[in-house]
Structures are given as C-alpha cells and as structure tokens.
C-alpha angles and dihedrals in degrees: 000000000000123000114197124219088240088060090050092050090049093052090043090053092049089051092046091241124153109212129181119231088256092052091049092052092048092048094049090050095045095045089047091054091047092053093046088053091050091051089053090049092052088058091065118102105233099164095113098038115111116221112258097206134359130167092212094065125080110275108188118216092331092070116120095198120102128208116266113258122201109240137171115255117249117266118238091253092050091049093051097042094096098032111127090219118017122172137168092358093304138094109259115217131182118260109260105169122063121178 
C-alpha cells in the first residue's frame, strides 16, 4: 500500500509535528513498507494456528494478573500530595503546544 507525502503531512499536522521534507519522504516510505508487510501477513492462513500466549485465557499459577479489589478512590488532596506543581486543586503542567 502506498502512503503519500500529503497523507504524512496531514497526520503530522494533526499530531502537531514539524517534519522536514526528508523526514516526510522517509516516513511515507517506511509507513508504506509497514503496510505492505501487513498486507502480506494478512494473506497467511492462520485458521489452524493455536495462540501462543493470550492474557485473556486461564494461566494457572504463572498468571501475573491479580483479582480486582474494591477500593475507595483517591481524594483530591491525596492525588495532589506528590504532585511537583499543584495549584487550585489541579495538577499544573508546562505548556507544550503553541499554535
């Protein structure tokens, strides 16, 4: 599947990324190769292939999942106790997007 440079520019704009022309060309090529590889994988017949691992299946004593426990949610004060910069009952974060 072919990804155009225009599509890469559009997605980069949505993600607020500034890419050089060289990066755009490389991304279009790399993403096209990934999609081509995925198309090839989709051609494989996997009907009789047993799953090798799946977290949704029973996993005996080796399971890393724990039973859910009912717990009270954190209060606002508890949630902000370790915040590097709390203010007004909220987490303060530096501005990262400028438009």
